[in-house]
Backbone as CSV, one residue per row, in Angstrom:
resi,resn,N_x,N_y,N_z,CA_x,CA_y,CA_z,C_x,C_y,C_z
1,MET,127.199,156.693,60.938,127.219,156.613,59.358,128.008,157.798,57.656
2,VAL,126.836,158.487,58.874,127.054,159.693,57.252,127.967,160.663,57.156
3,ALA,128.287,160.226,58.729,129.806,161.156,58.760,131.849,160.495,57.761
4,VAL,131.284,159.307,58.575,131.992,158.558,57.246,132.334,158.674,55.917
5,ASP,130.907,158.366,55.423,130.710,158.751,53.462,130.651,159.741,53.574
6,ARG,131.104,160.586,54.212,130.780,162.102,53.708,132.367,161.921,54.254
7,LEU,133.165,161.548,54.978,134.773,161.389,54.104,135.186,161.500,53.089
8,LEU,134.651,160.009,53.292,135.191,159.329,51.844,135.451,160.131,50.523
9,ALA,133.522,160.488,50.125,133.495,161.221,49.543,133.823,162.282,49.626
10,GLU,134.426,162.955,50.394,136.064,163.918,50.358,137.481,163.580,49.953
11,ALA,137.333,162.741,50.504,138.497,161.161,49.793,138.335,161.663,48.445
12,VAL,137.866,161.118,47.700,137.554,161.067,46.743,137.498,161.901,45.504
13,ARG,137.246,163.229,46.201,137.016,164.106,45.128,138.245,165.344,45.735
14,CYS,139.323,164.411,46.654,140.173,165.030,45.871,142.437,164.580,45.115
15,HIS,141.285,163.629,45.953,141.692,162.046,44.485,141.391,162.360,42.788
16,TRP,140.807,162.720,42.561,140.098,163.858,41.557,140.444,164.372,40.496
17,ASN,140.342,166.030,42.315,141.128,166.624,42.061,142.813,167.464,41.690
18,GLU,143.775,166.684,42.186,145.044,166.625,42.129,144.973,164.816,40.303
19,SER,144.464,164.388,39.869,144.736,162.868,38.960,144.421,163.444,38.030
20,SER,144.805,163.401,36.882,144.303,163.959,35.852,144.598,162.689,34.753
21,ASP,144.082,161.316,35.010,143.962,160.338,34.994,142.085,159.973,34.076
22,ARG,142.041,160.497,33.232,140.426,160.496,32.529,139.458,159.440,33.355
23,THR,140.567,158.780,32.084,140.213,156.999,32.179,139.507,156.221,33.983
24,GLU,140.203,156.176,34.878,140.133,156.557,35.798,138.928,156.701,36.416
25,LYS,138.622,157.873,37.105,137.155,158.609,37.333,136.098,157.786,36.104
26,ASN,136.065,157.216,34.966,135.052,157.023,34.341,135.568,154.911,34.404
27,GLU,135.981,154.931,34.570,136.019,153.474,35.857,135.993,153.398,37.013
28,PHE,136.108,153.964,37.856,135.217,154.124,38.888,134.748,153.295,39.517
29,VAL,133.538,153.008,38.237,132.165,151.940,39.222,132.284,150.783,39.669
30,ARG,133.949,150.656,38.642,133.590,149.257,38.482,134.057,149.007,39.209
31,LEU,135.371,149.953,40.584,135.854,149.580,41.490,135.612,148.535,42.849
32,THR,136.396,147.689,43.170,135.655,147.427,44.563,135.997,148.278,45.646
33,ASP,135.609,147.641,46.317,136.263,149.249,48.096,137.279,148.747,48.195
34,SER,137.584,147.677,48.093,139.624,147.498,48.387,140.103,148.498,47.252
35,ASP,140.372,148.193,46.047,140.480,149.018,44.485,139.608,150.396,44.957
36,VAL,139.403,150.483,45.908,139.265,151.876,46.573,139.666,152.958,47.247
37,ILE,140.057,151.664,48.072,141.129,152.857,49.657,141.977,152.396,49.414
38,ALA,143.138,151.573,47.997,144.448,151.097,47.765,144.525,152.849,46.745
39,MET,143.424,152.933,46.090,143.876,154.142,44.412,143.891,155.115,46.048
40,LEU,143.470,155.271,46.940,143.391,156.979,47.613,144.077,156.431,48.692
41,LYS,144.703,155.694,49.550,146.176,155.465,49.732,147.525,155.516,48.917
42,SER,147.379,155.417,47.948,148.338,155.719,47.230,148.309,156.416,46.444
43,SER,147.323,157.920,45.999,146.906,159.300,45.808,147.798,160.031,46.402
44,GLN,147.868,161.007,44.795,148.878,162.018,44.347,148.584,164.192,45.699
45,SER,147.135,163.519,45.537,146.260,164.141,47.042,146.901,164.136,48.438
46,THR,147.595,164.360,49.463,147.803,164.196,50.912,146.513,164.203,51.796
47,GLU,145.200,165.198,51.394,143.897,165.468,52.087,143.947,164.105,52.596
48,ALA,143.573,163.307,50.525,143.164,161.775,50.528,143.705,160.653,51.417
49,THR,144.795,161.957,50.850,145.609,159.840,51.840,146.121,160.396,53.776
50,GLU,145.074,161.598,54.151,145.526,161.005,55.133,143.014,161.154,55.698
51,ILE,142.650,161.477,54.871,141.632,160.983,55.071,141.514,159.530,55.041
52,ILE,142.127,158.551,54.958,142.299,157.056,54.283,142.637,156.484,55.494
53,HIS,143.514,157.571,55.859,144.135,156.663,56.690,143.461,156.349,57.807
54,THR,142.273,157.669,58.121,141.790,158.652,59.526,141.386,156.837,59.894
55,LEU,140.597,157.227,58.666,139.250,156.647,58.547,139.752,154.670,58.672
56,LEU,140.548,154.175,57.797,141.493,152.871,58.717,141.573,152.133,59.812
57,TYR,142.707,153.976,59.483,144.193,152.938,61.500,143.393,154.644,62.995
58,GLU,142.546,155.095,62.845,141.766,156.459,63.304,141.167,156.869,63.484
59,PRO,139.543,155.879,63.529,138.499,156.396,63.657,138.539,156.712,64.510
60,SER,138.717,156.493,65.336,139.031,158.211,67.299,139.352,159.730,66.579
61,LYS,139.907,159.865,65.332,140.079,161.744,65.242,138.848,162.023,64.337
62,ILE,137.809,161.217,63.850,136.648,161.392,63.799,135.396,161.764,64.476
63,ASN,135.292,163.689,64.208,134.450,163.706,64.985,133.244,164.543,64.405
64,VAL,131.831,165.136,64.857,131.080,165.096,64.843,130.359,166.176,65.850
65,SER,130.542,167.507,64.800,129.798,167.916,66.359,128.788,169.022,65.117
66,GLU,128.398,170.152,65.962,127.409,171.410,64.985,127.988,172.081,64.694
67,LYS,127.544,172.734,63.628,128.421,173.200,62.637,129.113,174.880,63.048
68,LYS,130.322,174.169,62.315,131.456,176.300,63.421,131.735,176.209,62.007
69,GLY,131.897,175.924,60.771,132.726,175.410,59.401,134.023,175.971,59.265
70,SER,134.666,175.007,60.530,136.213,174.737,60.064,135.827,172.202,59.370
71,GLY,134.643,172.245,59.690,134.333,171.187,58.633,133.748,170.547,57.684
72,TYR,133.497,168.930,57.441,132.683,169.016,56.011,130.962,168.540,56.773
73,PRO,130.083,169.959,56.142,128.654,169.904,56.492,127.829,167.556,56.435
74,ILE,127.464,167.363,57.350,127.165,166.451,56.664,125.193,167.026,57.155
75,THR,124.118,166.156,56.514,122.601,166.512,56.229,121.928,165.732,56.345
76,ILE,120.930,164.719,57.397,120.508,164.720,57.258,118.450,165.290,56.411
77,ARG,118.554,165.015,55.724,116.759,166.415,56.239,115.622,165.997,55.718
78,LYS,115.573,164.635,55.175,114.737,163.503,54.680,114.591,162.176,54.934
79,LEU,113.823,161.009,55.763,114.103,160.165,55.553,113.095,159.458,54.667
80,TYR,113.695,158.517,54.382,112.422,157.307,53.411,111.920,156.419,53.986
81,ASN,110.305,156.296,54.824,110.521,155.298,55.970,109.221,154.882,55.002
82,ARG,109.769,153.418,55.294,109.798,151.889,54.719,108.576,150.679,55.872
83,GLU,107.147,151.502,55.658,106.376,150.715,56.874,106.718,149.694,56.503
84,PRO,106.747,148.332,57.284,106.570,146.677,57.256,105.362,146.753,57.261
85,LEU,105.158,145.307,56.540,103.790,144.445,56.823,103.514,144.028,58.246
86,CYS,102.143,143.526,57.775,101.677,142.231,58.655,100.518,142.640,58.971
87,LYS,100.634,140.489,58.516,98.922,140.782,57.223,98.908,140.976,56.066
88,GLY,99.639,141.837,55.426,99.227,142.921,54.651,98.953,144.143,54.640
89,GLU,98.970,144.599,56.061,98.639,145.717,56.839,99.654,146.733,57.072
90,PRO,99.448,148.004,56.742,101.197,148.592,57.657,101.090,148.250,59.455
91,LEU,101.904,148.255,59.660,102.223,147.511,61.119,101.597,148.946,62.198
92,THR,102.211,149.977,61.201,101.067,151.118,62.383,99.530,151.245,62.717
93,HIS,98.722,149.934,61.654,97.878,149.994,61.175,97.385,149.329,63.709
94,ARG,98.350,148.540,62.885,97.446,147.145,64.216,98.551,147.934,65.597
95,SER,99.914,147.510,65.378,100.864,148.706,66.575,100.375,150.004,67.572
96,GLU,100.612,150.203,68.433,100.347,152.042,68.567,101.638,152.266,68.657
97,GLU,102.422,150.838,69.199,103.699,150.762,69.155,104.718,151.447,68.767
98,ALA,104.593,150.769,67.085,104.746,151.102,66.043,104.529,151.643,66.216
99,ARG,103.246,152.168,65.704,102.876,153.808,65.856,103.776,155.289,66.098
100,THR,104.030,154.868,67.158,104.990,156.163,67.729,106.649,155.897,67.167
101,ILE,106.882,154.610,67.279,108.227,154.554,66.094,108.187,155.460,65.180
102,ILE,107.677,155.005,64.565,107.858,155.523,62.610,107.503,156.591,63.217
103,GLN,106.729,157.703,63.948,106.598,159.412,63.997,107.590,159.396,64.424
104,SER,108.461,159.118,65.643,109.367,159.114,65.473,110.828,160.002,64.926
105,LEU,111.520,159.188,63.583,112.218,158.950,63.107,111.775,160.670,61.753
106,SER,110.244,161.011,62.022,110.758,161.793,61.462,111.435,163.412,61.741
107,SER,111.061,163.242,63.294,112.567,164.692,64.116,113.476,164.028,64.153
108,PHE,114.429,163.180,63.019,115.745,162.708,63.072,116.001,163.251,62.582
109,GLY,116.383,164.048,61.129,116.848,164.309,60.561,117.939,165.604,61.285
110,PHE,119.630,166.448,61.263,120.041,166.478,61.713,120.978,167.221,60.874
111,ASP,121.808,168.152,60.325,122.928,169.421,60.199,123.606,169.502,61.090
112,LEU,124.933,168.783,60.533,126.032,168.363,61.777,127.789,169.296,60.923
113,GLU,129.155,168.963,61.345,129.847,168.998,60.993,130.528,167.483,61.303
114,VAL,131.544,167.344,60.112,132.996,166.083,60.790,133.930,166.820,60.176
115,SER,135.723,166.702,61.581,136.047,167.053,60.942,136.825,166.208,61.866
116,ILE,138.484,166.069,61.441,139.482,165.835,61.828,140.613,165.866,62.683
117,SER,140.333,165.529,63.984,141.185,166.819,65.317,142.853,165.655,64.891
């Protein structure tokens, strides 16, 4: 999902770089998902239209790999752990299994890249 989010953000960036309509940028926060997809599908930016086409119709072409410098960087450095409560106490106070799982989440970060083949 991080890779898909990064590609979508890149498509929007490419679209805006080739769009001179400032109103569109100001109204972006009010757009629905389908509005954003329609905007990108009809973009003047070839890169934006290629990315949205891949996301919608050819997701098998999305590649996540170690950084080689040829794709878009994706990085997760910090996870916000919201520990569930059980009877008003953090679950890790009541369960060794929960403690192990929560501790393993801290090593979940990564520094990769996403590209389209």
